Structure formats: C-alpha cells, structure tokens
Phi, psi and omega in degrees: 000136179258129178276125179256119179270123179276132180290138177293146179298127183300326179295321178290319178302316180296317179297320179294319178300315178297317179302312182286336178296342177293335183074006184253349182232026179300336181297345182267007182301320181300319179292321178297325182278335188250353181248157176275131173238129191229145173259136180220155173251151177076234184233139174218142184056031176082011181211156174256005179271157173296145179199162175234130175256127187285170176309143181097336176280140181301332181252032183314138175139177179262140182233120184242120177299146182305321179301320178288319180296328180282343183271108186302327179280321184279328183305309180295327179291316178295317178298321178299313180297310183292325178290327174301319177302315179299314180297311183300315181293323178292342186239023168106006177290148174262009176080210176079193183296326179298314179293318180298315181294317178291333174292331173285316180299326182292336175296315178295317178303316184284323192246001178227167176251355183270184178275166179210175184238099181291328178298317178300319179293316180293306184289328175296322176297313180302316180292322180299314178296318178300312184289337180275358180091358176262183171217159177217137176294158175294325181065198178159190188234025182296337177264009183296136175279180185295328179295313179292320179300319178299317179295314180297323177296320177297317178298322184291340183303320181255011179280112182288343181276336184054041181303145184277061182300335184262009180226093185303322180293317178292320178302314180291317180299316178297322178296314180301321179286331180292000000 
C-alpha cells in the first residue's frame, strides 16, 4: 500500500505563517500540527460558518469557509480563533460562551497592541446565541490545566473588562447583572 500525503491548502499555510509571525500564539503549534484544518465551500457539519469540532467528534478539526481562506487579512484571524478552540479543548476548557469569547479576545491579543474587552466578547456571544433562538452554556475554564491558564492570563493582561474567566460563578453572576 502506498501512502499518499495530501498537500496542505496554500491559503491555510499562508494564514498560519501570518498567525505565527505575531510571536504571540506560538503555543498553538501542536494543534496546528496535529489537527485537521480544512477549507470548504457551501455548508459542512450543518453550517457555513468557520468552526472547530473537538476530539471525539467524527469530523474533528477546523473548518474555514473558502471566502475566509481567500481573504488574506481574515484567514490568519480565523485560524487563530479556531486553533484557540483546539488548544483550549486539549487543555481543559468546557467550551461555551466563555471559550468563544476568549477565542475572540485572542484575535485582538495576537494582532493588536491595544486593549480589548473580553467580557463584551463572552457576553455578546451568549446574547447572540440567545437572540438567534439557540442557546449556549456559559462554559468556563475551571478544568483548565496550567498551559491554558497561562494563555488566558496572557490574554487578560490587556483586557480592560477584567472579566472573571477563572471563576464560573462570578462569570455567570456578572452576565446576569449585565
């Protein structure tokens, strides 16, 4: 039997190079090397949005719509976000709005030098799902290992909201009050 190695999509390779050139998300190299990242047209796994399916799912991997992969500015940002999901899940995240919001914040962490608001990203995600007729758990990072906690702490340095990402009860309480 001959093993056929499939060439990586050049758009993803370019996006990954830009992503890693920031020097701020090198910790995600293992996920980039060990997970499947795919470009798709139309709908896959029931959606046309970029998404990451975690280990254990039959379609595990990152899925980037062709339009995003073709966009030189958006591709690295989308890859950073989806790869963060892979990293977070490998290191103890329970998913949910907290992971999604910190996945938005990491884009700012990686590609800007200014401050950002992680609470807005987390709670905005929760509201978006609510308003779309779906729901999403708050999720959280109570099971995060030291690698994920270090990354979240790094993201938090420029977070002007100082959201309680490491305290699920406070995170929910702040959302309820918000």
